[in-house]
Every structure is written in C-alpha cells, then in structure tokens.
N, C-alpha and C positions, 0 to 999 in steps of 0.2 A: 457204254464204257467203263461205267458207275460200278457197275457188277463185277466186271473184271478188274477193277482196283481197290475193289472191296470195302468203297468206301458206305454201303448199306451195312455190311456185316457185322456184325459183332454187337453189343448194346447201343444203348443210344447215348448220344452229348446229354447232358446234366444242365448245360446252358439252355437256356430260349433261342437264343439265335440259330444256334448251331441244329437245334431241332426241327426248326423254321427250313430252315436251307435242304433238310433231307427232304420234306415234302414233293417236290415235284419227282426227285428219283424214285421216292417212292411208290408214286402213282404209277410209272414211266414201266417199274419193274410187273405192275399189276397186283399189287401190294397194297392197297385201296382201304384192306380193314387199319393193318399197320400206323396207316398213312390220318386215317380217322384217328387213331387215339395220340399217334403224335401231338396231332393237333389240338385235341380237346387235353394236348396234359396242360395245355399253354394256358388254360382257365384255372385260374381267374386272372387278369390281366392283368400285370405289372409294367413297373416302367422301364423294364428289357426294352434294346435296343431290336428290331424284329425285322429281317432282310422281305421284308415286303410284299417285289414284285417275285418273292419264291409263292407266296401265300397267294398271290395274285393268278402266278401260272398255272396255280392248284385250283382255283376255280374255274379259270375256263377249260382245262382239262375235264375237270369234274364231271361238270353241267353235260358234255357231250360222250364220258366213255361210259356207252353202253354193255360195256362188256363188266361192270362193276355191278354189283347187288343195288334195287332200287334204294333200299337204308340206307346205304354204304355212302354212295351217292348223296341220299338228303342230308345225314348227318354231317358231311364236309356243307356243303352251303349253308345249309341251318350256322354250323362254325361260324364261316367267314365272314355271314351278317350278322353275327352277333345274338340270335336267335336261344335260347338257353332248353335245346335241346337235346339227353342225357345220352350220352355212346347205349349203343347197344352190346349187349354184354351175353 
C-alpha cells in the first residue's frame, strides 16, 4: 500500500521524525540497506521527537527478517540498542 501510494519513493525527508516513520515501510518493502542508512542518519541523537513505535516495529521485524543479509540485520539491531557500530559501505 505504501509503495502504491508512493510514500517511500523519492528523496528522504529532512526531518528525523519523518525518517523514523519510514523505517517500517522500508523494511516491509525489503529495503533493509536503506532502512539501515536511515536509522544511522539519526546519529548522533538530538532533541527531536521520534516515533518510537516505528523504531520498535523495525527492531522486532529486523530480528526475524531472515531475508535480510546478516550484516544488515546486525547493523539495524546494534543501532537500535545504541551500540556504536558503523554502517557498512
């Protein structure tokens, strides 16, 4: 549905809230590398308000997403837990 509506097409929004809100949609579309980059773009933490349910949903899905490469899953989970693990390039 998000793909059909074009929600995840185009450039990423500039604000942290909108980026975090896109995380579950990106993962659902199989775009784990993009979700990882978006999540890491939220580093370093700021005082911006974030939709934590979206981040929690990403964490739950990433842990069981066997279709994602292991390194992508690891990087997502490390970031969610605040571990300073650099994104892969």
